N, C-alpha and C positions, 0 to 999 in steps of 0.2 A: 119558232121555239120548239125544242125537242118535246115530244109527247111525254106527259107526266106519267110515271109508272104507278102501279098499285102501292109499291113500297113508299113512294113519296107521300101519297095521300094518307096511308096508315100512320106514317111517322109523324106527320103534323097533327093528325087527329088525336094522337095520344101523347104528343110531345110538347104542347104549349102549356107553360106554367100559368099560375094565377098570380096576379099582382097582390102586393100587400101582405105577404107572409111575414109574420112579425118576428123580431128578436134576432140575436146573434149569440154565438157561444162566448163564454167569458174568456179572459186571458188564460192561456195555458190549456184550454179544452180543445183537443184536436179531433175528437171523435165526431163523425158525421151524424148530426141529429136526425131524428125521424120527422115526418110531416113535411118533407121537402119535395116529395114526388108530385108531378103534375096531377091535377084532378082529372078523373075519367071524362073524356069528351070535351075537356075545356078548350075554348078558343075555336077559331074557324079552321076549316080545311082550305087548301089552296083554291078550291073551286069557289070559295066565298070572296076571293080577292079580285078586285077589278084592276086589270092591267091594260095599258101601262100605268104605273104609279105616277102620280103628279109630283115630280121632283121639285118643281118650282114652288109648290105649296109647302115644302118641307124645309125650313130654315137650316142652314149649315151651322153646326156648333163650332166654337172657336177651337184653335189648335193648342193653345197653351204653349208651353216650352217646346221649341223646335229641336233643340239639341239633345234629343233622346231617340230611342229606337223607333223607327217608322215615322220619324219627323213630326211627332206631336202626340197629343192625347188620344186622337182618333185612330192611330196606327194606319194612316191613309197611304203612306209610302210614296207621296208625291214630293218632288223637289223642283222648285221653280228655277230651272236651268236649261240650257241648251248644250248638248254634247257634240263633239266633233264628228264629222262624217267618216273620218279614219283616225285610228289611234295606234300608239305604240307603247310598249312597256318601258316606263322611265326608270323604275327600280322595283325590286322585290326584297322584302325583309322576312326572315324566318319567323313563323308564328306558331301554328298548331303542329302537334306531334302525335296526338291520340287517334284512336280508331273509332271512337263512339260516333254513331250515325246521326246524332242530333245536329241540327243546323249550327254552324259555327258562329261565334260572335262577329259582329259587324263593326267596321271602323266608325268613329264619331269625331267630329271636328271640335276643337276648343276655340275660344274667342281669339286666341293668338294665331290661329291657322294651323296649329299642329294637329296631328291625328292620334287619337287614343284607340288602342286595340287590346281587348282582353282575350286571352287564348286558353286552349285546353291544357296547357301546362300549369295553370293557376297563376299566371303572370298577367299584369297590365303594363303596357309600355306606351310611352309618348314618342312619336316619330315626327321629325321635322319634314317640311315639304321636299327637302333634298334627299330624304331617305336616311338621314342620320338619326340615331336614337338619343333623345334628350335624357330619358331616365327609364328604368324598368324596375317594377316592384313585384315581389312574389306575395300573392294574397293567400294562397292555399296549396296544400300538398295533396288535396283530394285527387283520386285517380283520374277523374274527367275534368278537373280544373274548372274553367269557366266557359260557358257557351253563350254568355250574355253580352249585351251591348251597353256600354256605360251611358248613363244619363248625366249630363254636364250642367250644373247649375251653381251659381254663387261661388265659383272658384273651386268646387269639388266635383269629383266624378264618383258615381254610385254604381256598383255592380255586384251581382251575386255569384256564388260558386257552388259546386256540387257537394260541399260539406254542409250546406244549409246556412252559410254565413253571407250576410250582406256587408260590404265594405264601403267606406267613404275614404277617398284618396285626394290629396291636394293635386290639383291640375298643374300647378307650377312646379312642384318638387317631387311628386310621387309619394310623399310621406303619408302613411296610413293615419287617418284622423280618428276613426272608430270602426269597430267591427261588432256586429250583432248576430248571434246565432238564433235563427228563427225556425229551424226544422231540420229535416234530413237532407234536403237538396233545394237550393234556390237557383234553379236552372233558367227560369224566365227572366227577361230583362226588367228592371224596376221602372215604374212609371212615376214621374215627378210632377207635382202640382202644388204651388203655394206653400212650400216648406214641408210637404209630406210625401213620402214614398209609398207606393202601393205595389205589393209584391205577391205573386202566386208562389206557394211553397209546397213541397212534396214530402210525404212521409212513407216509411216502410214498416209494416205491410201497407199496400197501396191505399192512400187517402191523401187529403190535401187541405189547404187552408188559404184564405186571403188574409194578408197582414198589412197593417199601416205602421210606418215608422216615422218618427220625427227626424227630418233630414239633418238638422243641426247636431243633434245628440246621439242619434241612433236608437233612442228609446222606443220600445214598442208601445203604441197607443191604442191598437184595436186588433182583434183577431176574430175570424169566423171559420170554424172547422167544418165547412159545409160540403166540399167536393168528396165524392166517394172513391176517387182514383186520382192519379197524379195529374196536376195541372202544369203543363209546360208553357201555356199560352200567356203572353204578356197582357197585362190589364189594359183595356181600352176604356176611355172616358168620353161621355157625351154630356157636357156641362149644361147645355140648353134643356135637355130632357132629364137631368138629375139622375144619371145612371152611370155605373161602371160595371164592367163585365169581363169574363174570360172563359175559356173552354178547358175541358179536362179529358183524361183518357177514358172516363166513363161515358163519353159521347155527348155530354151535356154542356150547354152554355149556362153559366150562372150569372145573374145580374142582381145588383144592389142599388138602392138609392145612394146618390153621392153625398147629399147634404148630411144625412143622419146615419148612413151605412146600415139601413134596414134591408132585409131581403125583399126582392121585388118579384123575380120569376126565374124559371128554368125552361130550357128548350132542349129536347133530345134529338140529336142528328142521326143516331143509329150507328155511329162509328167514332173512333177517337178523334177529339179535337186537339191536335198537338201544336198547331201553328197559331200565330196571333190573328185575332179577328179585327178586320177593318170596319170603320164606321163612317158613313157618309149620309148626311141629311136624315138622320134618325134611323138609318137602316144598317143593321149589323150584317156584314158579309162573312159567313162562317165556312171555313174549309173543313172537310171531314174525311176520315178514312173510309167512310161509306161510299166514296166515289162521287161526292156531291159538293157543290157550293150552294149554300142556302142563304136567302135574305130573310132576316128576322127583324120585326119592329122593335126598336130599342126601348120604347116606352112600356109595352105590355107583353112582349115576347111572342107576338103572333107571327106565324109563318107567312111569308109573302110570296115567295117563289123558290123553286129548287132547280138547279142545273146539274145534269149528270155528265161526267166525263166520258171518254170514249167507251161506248157500250160494247165494243168488240172485246174489251178486256174487263168488262164489268158484268159477268154472266151470273153472278149470285148475289144474295143479300148479305153474305158473310163479310164483315168488315176487315178483310185482309187487304192492305193497301196495294200489294203487288198484283193480286188477282182482280181487285175491284177498281183499279185505276184511282186509288185513293188520293186525297189531296192533303199533303203535309207542307204545303207552300203558303206563305203569308201573302194574301192578295193585296194589291194596290188599287186604289179607287180615285179617279179624277175625272171631272167633267162628265159625270154620268156613265162612266165605263169602268168595269171591273177587269183587272188583269191578274191572271193566276196561272200557276203551273201545276202539273200532276205527275203521279207515278206512271201515267200512260205515255209520258215523255213529251206531251204537248203543252204549249203555252196558249191560253185562251183569252180572248177579249169577249166580255159578256155585257149586254145592256143592263144597267142597273135598274131601269124602269120596268123591264119585262122578263129578265132572265134569259133572253135569246142570245145565242152565240153570234158574234159579229165576225170573228175570224179565229182560226187556230193555226199555229205554226209548230211543226215537229222539231224536236232535237234528237240526239242519239243517246239520251240517258234520262233517268228519272230526274224530276225537278222537285226538290224537297226544301229549297231555301226560301228566299224572300224576293218578291218582285219590287223593283223601284221604277216609277214612271216619271219621266221628265216632260218638258213641254212638247217634245216631238218624238220621243222614243220610249220604249219599254226595255229595261235592263233586267236580265235574269240569268242565273247560273244553272248549270246542269251537271249531272253525274258524268257526262262525256268530257269533263274537264275544260269546258269552254264557258266564257261569259259572252252572252249574246246582247246585241243592241238591235231591237226590232222597231220598224216603223209603226207608230201608234195607229195610223190610219188603216193599214192593211196587213200588218204582221210580217212584212217582208224583212229579210235579214239585211241590215245596214253593214254590220261587221260582226265578227266573232273572234275572240282572242283565246288561244289555248294556253293553259297553265300546266301545272304538274299534278294537281289533285282535283277531286270533285268540288265543284263550286256550290256552296250552300249558304253563304252569308248574303246579307243585303248589300248590294252595291251602294256606295255613298258618293254623291256628286258634289263637287265644289267648283269654284271658279278656276282652280288650277289643275283639276284632274278628276279621275274616277278611281275610287279606292274600293278594294274588296279582299276577302280572305278565302282560303280554300282548306279542305281537309288534307292531312298528310297523305301522300301516295301510299297505297297498300303494298305490303311485302317489300318495303325498302326502308332504309334509315333516313330518308330525306324528309325534311319538314314541309308542312304546308306553308305557303307564303302569304304575306300581305303585299298586294300589288298597288302601284300607282300607274294608271294609264293617262296619256295626254296626247294631244295632236302632235304629229311628227314635227320635229324641229327643222 
């Protein structure tokens, strides 16, 4: 494992929150309340953690609904599928047209096998397996549209837009069922469980909130204006440990109890947490602009280990993602291994039990999207306009497909293909496309 730096030790010594912080703000109160900072010296440093972690002694929490971003409540990013050893582009459909650098929304499958895509024009569309459009619905005229991935449940698709609105749309017809304004921007994908949507919402000037909505009516049922900066990160849930959590641009991970939505803990990574946090066996895997991937105990917020990206591009403690090899990529976790990309252009495999690097594979561009792991491969897009399929065992490149724009969505794998979206190419009028890849005919 890479030698831990002084930065790592200081960050955890001052960054672990205390459990049991009481209360939440009332409906409509968006101001970050006081008393939420970690206690001085609370929690262990990394030196107090015995590695390797005993993963077998940590039960895996259930996934809940799979037809939502990152394949379930834990944002684990694993799809139980096998991809072809070679692929070709079967079709491409216009999707994104904006220039905003946030990761683009990812395709999601409906029960009928169609694909839903929400894009940065503010539109959601249903695309059949043959590439024809079933319907398209405009949800918002906001400048940046949607960068979220629909959660599909009970015949409805739920997605947020950059005007702060969460919409419910009929999967069959595209008809808007309800729309609820929850803040200034609802950029993160909603998380669905048992009839409730959990959404991170942003405000300007920078602050944020966690919001719960009734999925049937869109009625707001709970809110906590806790984050001190924008939360872009999709909510992750660990049902077994009674926690839900997300990250924010203030560098913190915020956790609540799931049953009663009481505050649990915070953890400071030292750099913006913009991408979704993955959870496996009670371990939150947190990507940070500080140039780190950190393992945090879901129950109490204790730091377990921290992995640094390429130190040749991480010469300072300043959380500039370009200079520090920052991590703005959603990790995938499966079978005890973390897979994640970085601004240093590398894809990493990291041992979940130790934080040790298992392998790394370079690309020719930043990696700011979302990793998907299948039974034999790791799928990840890059700013070099390629989608890569890497061998899970050693990181070798099985294939790479070139598109027109930077690939920042999460690839979605079904029995009939691999679907992903890209940003619109810069300095052109061409749209970013939604692609379907499949084995050559």
